[in-house]
N, C-alpha and C positions, 0 to 999 in steps of 0.2 A: 589306715584304723578307718572303720564309718562313721559319719559325721553324726548318725543318730548310737551306732556305739559311743564313740564318745561324750554324748553326751549323758547317755548312762551311767557310765562314769565318774563320769563331775558330781551326778544326783547322788550316787555313795560315796567320795569323799566328802561328801557335805553331810551325808546322813548319818553315816557308819556302815550302810547295811550289808558290806562286801565280805566275801569269803573270809575265816578268818584267819587263812590257810596267807591271805596278801600281808604283802612285805611292800614295806614303801618304798619308791626310786626316788632317791634326787638327785638331782644337778645341777651342778653348782660353777659361779660365777662364767656364771651367760649374758653374752655383749651383744651381739648379733638379732636380728630373729631369726633368719635362719634356722641359728640353732636352737632357739628358743622354740620355733615349732616343731620341728623333729620333735623337741622333747615333750610337746602339746599333743603333735600325733603319735605317740609310739606310746603315751600311756602314763609317762614319770609323773608322779607321786605331788612333790613336789617343785621346783623352780628357783636355781638360789642365784640371787645376784651378788657382786662385791660392794663395797665404798670401801678402799682402803690405795692409797694411790700409790702404794710400795708395788699393787697387782699389776701383773700384765693382764691384768682379770681385771681391772677397777671399772668399772659405770662410773661415770658427773654422776650429779644430781639433775642438770640440764639434759641430758640422756635416758636417765631414768624412765620421766614420764612416761614417753611414748612408746617406749619398749615395757612395759610392764602392764601397760592397757592391753596389749595384745593376751592375755592371757585369760582377761575373761570368765574368773571360775574355774577353772579347764585345770584350774591346779591352783597350792597354795606356795603363794612368792614371800620364800626367804631373802631378806636381807642381812650378811651378816660383816660386821663392823669389827675393829678391832682397838680394844678397849677407845672406846666411843665413851665422848662430855655427853651433858644430858642438849646443848647444846644442840649439838652435829646428828644424835637421836631423833630429836626434833626435825631436822632437818629432814632428815633418809626415812620417816616417819611421812613428811607430807612427799616428798617425791618418788615414794619408792610403795607406797601405798603398800607396806609387807601383813602379810595375815599371823609371820613368826619375826622374830630378833636371832639372830644367829651371832652371839658370841667367842671368839675365836681368838680372844685376846689371855691377859692375868688379869685378869675381870675376877675379882672374891665370891665368894657366894654371899657376901654384906651387897655390894656391888648390884651380882644379878639379880638380888631383893628387890633392888630400889631401883634398879629403872623399868622391870617390870610392874611394880605397884605404881610408877608415873606415868608409864604407855598403854597399862592395862592389855600387853597385847602377849600372848605366850611364847617365854622362851629354848633356846635351843642351847644349853653349853657344849660346846666341845673341850676334850679333857686329851691332852697329848699322853702316848703314850709306850713309853721306853723299856718297861722296867716294870714289875712288877709294886713297887712301893708307889708307883708315879696314878693307882688306881685308889692307896689313901685319901686326897679330899671327894670323893666319888659320892659320899654317905650326903657330907655338906653342898654339894651341889646339887644334889636330884633330892633334899628336901625343899630349895628357891626354886625348881630350872624345873621344866615340861620336859623336855625332852634331854639325854648325854647321846652326845656325838661323841665317838672316841677316834679319836686320828694318831697319825704318827709321831713321835716327837720329834720335833728339828733338830739338828746339833746346834750348839750355842752359836749363838753370831748372828744364824741361818733371816734372810732378806724376812724371809713369808714366816708364819706362823702353819699354814696350812697352805694344800695343796702342792706338793710338792713330789708327787710321783712315786711317795716309797714306801712299803708296805712296815708293817709290826710287827710281832711273831703273834699273831692272832689264839694264841691257847692264853693268853697274858687276860684275856677278858673271859671267857668258856664261861659259861655258869655263873655269871652272874642274875644275882637278881635284887636291882636298885629299886623295884619299885614304880619305876618311868621306866618309858619310851629308850629304847641303847638302836641308837644307829652307828653303822661302822662305815667310816671313811678310811683314805691313806694308802695310796697304789695299789686301787684299784681296778682291770680294767676287765676287758669280757670273756681276757683269758683265765684268769683267778678266782672272778667272784664265786661259784660255783661251790672251786674252789673250801673258801673262803666262808662263806655259808651252811656247809656240809660240816663245819669244825666248832662254829658260834654259831649260839641263840639269840640273836637279835631278830628286831625287829621292822631294820631297815638301810639301805646301802645307799651310800652319797658316793657321790663318785665327779672329779673336776679332772685333773689332769689324766685323769686315763679313756677319756674321749676327747680327748683333744691332739690336733699333729702339731703343733706348735703350740710353745708356753701360747694360751692365752688364747685361740684358734680353735675354736670345739668343730669337729669332724660333724655334720648331721649322719652319717653314717657307719660311725663309733657309738653316736649316742641310740644309735636307733639300734647295735646288735648290744651294746649295752642292755640298754631295760628287756630286750627279747630272753636276755640270758638268765637274769632276776628270773621272767616272768615260769623261766621251764627251770627255773628250783621249784617254783610254789605248785606248780603243776604236778611235783615229784613227791611232794610233802603228804604227810596223814593230814585230813583233814583234821580242822579246832589247832593244830600245832606250827610249832615255828620249830626249826631244824632242834634234831639232839644234840648237846654235847656229846662231843667224841669220849671214849669212855677210859682215857690216856693221860683226859685233860685233870689236875688238878680245880676241881668248884671252888671261888668265888663267893663268898653272899657278903653284901652292902645291906646291913640294916639301915635307915632312912628317918626322920624324924618325919611324923605326921605333913603331909605335903601341901603347896603355897594353893590358894584358893582356884574352884575351879576353873578353868577358860577354856570348861570343854565347845564353847555354843561356838570363840572362834579358830581351832585348833580339833580336830577328829584324836583323838589318845588312839598310837599308833599301835 
């Protein structure tokens, strides 16, 4: 992508002036400059950095500043943590300079609200989904988080809460109205993301293992191909509309309480 086009895209991300059909793309688990540059050049909207020692995508506090400095406002920086305490959050915020915090553990709605209030940053909460009953907490989380991410529910005892490369039944989240931007994750690849977005109404997609050659080893070619595949889906959408839910899917409506204080100056509503 030419530099002037990238600059226009970055400006649109800050002002929210993009086409209403736009689908946010998040490339998560970035650990190298090559992977980050590929994501930025391809036009990813969010770039995710994991701070979780058990993950093959773990980025240390010492490594983070030099890598995140390369973003230079071209995408929103997301710091992913799992059940962090306030001391760790303070260290990560200082080292990663995130635009959003992604909570991917067992954080309760009360804990999500407390983190958001304490650090003044928008929060994306991951919700693991394996069956319809797993969506029961959605209203409580939507009342306190800025974005909701649906990910495949890991097996009991799994080492990682996400990034396991497995999809779930996307029909479970078709037709949801949570009053918050929704993102889809879990086993997405260049080969299935178009199908996923044809089945469910989402504001964006999140990929990690689906753009890797091995756990934690991002492929610049796969990153570029994934972003391009999502942009092709966008081009087919009617202006001002996201993908329609499939007729056979049973809609699930989540009624939310009034949302958290507006932090739109720090993150564009998807």
